[in-house]
N, C-alpha and C positions, 0 to 999 in steps of 0.2 A: 363981440358976440356974447350974448348972455347965456350962461350955462344953467341948466335945470338940475337941481339937486334931486337925487333919487332917494326915496325912503322905502322901507319894506312895504308900507301900505300902497305906494304908487306902483309897485311891481305886481301886485295882486290884480286879478281881473275883477270886474264888478261883481260877478257871481260869487267869487271866493270871498269878497268883502262882505256881502250880504250873509253868506253862510256863517262867517266868523262872528258877525254881529249877533246873529240869532243864537249861536252857541253861548256867547257871553251873557245874553239876557236870560237864557234858560238857567244858567248857573248862579245868577245874581240872587243873593239872599233877600228875602222879604221880611218885613216887620209884621208880625201877626198881633192883632189887637182884639180885645173883647170889651164891649161896653154894654152893660145890662145883658140882654140876651143876643145882641148882635155881634157878629164876628167880621173883621175886616183884614185885608192884606194890603200893605203899603210898600211900594217900591221906594227904597231909600234914596233921597236926594240930599247930597252933602250940604250941610249948613242950613237946611230948611227946618222950620218948626214942624213937629209931627202933625199938629192939627191942620196946618196949611197943606202939607203933602197929602194927608188923608182926604181932605175936601176936594183938592184938585183932581184926585184920582177916583172920585165918585163915592167915597165913604161918607155916610150920613151920620157923623158924630154929633152928639148933643153937646152944645157949648153955649156960653153966654158972654162973660166979661172979657175974655182973652188976656187977662192980667194975672190969672192964677189965684184970685181972691175968692171966687164962688165955688170952685171945685167941681163944677158941672161937667167939665170935659175929662174927668178922671177916666182912664182906661187901664186895663190890665194888659201888659205886654206879655204874651204867652210864648213868643219866639222872636229872636232878633234883638234882645236887650243890649247886646254888645255893640249894636249899630247906633246906639244913642249915647250922647255925652252924659256924664254923671248928673244926678239931680242938682238943680241950683238951690239957693237958700229958700226961695218961695215954695218950691216943691217939698223940700225937707220939712218946713214948718207946717204946711198944709196936710201932707200925707203921713208924716211921722213914721209910725211903725208899719204902715202898709207898703213902704218902699221895698222892704225885703220880700214881699209877695209879688213884686213885679208891677205894682200900680204906679202910674205916672200921670202928670197933668199934661194932656196933649198940647195945650197952649204954651207950655214952658219947655217941654222936652225937645232938644235939638238933635238932629241926625248928624252923626259924625262921618 
């Protein structure tokens, strides 16, 4: 006879699971971006490139090369900078002094 392992999640009713999931999504921190005069909010997806996450979530960011050479995808992160990995070498060379002001290359910034 096969035994079924019980977990805390399996003991909750479907309604309780839905309510719990909603509470978690409400408290999830978003990454706030600004590019030119446009502002965006991005739900962080671990390991994803910021540009890809923004585009998948309906953000209309201006971009071109996706390699970090053109700088067209530069955004200012106004909230949620702690949710991104530190700038890589490409970002450091391209943005130089602007990194301290929260600017990042969306095609290079990775969500942690």
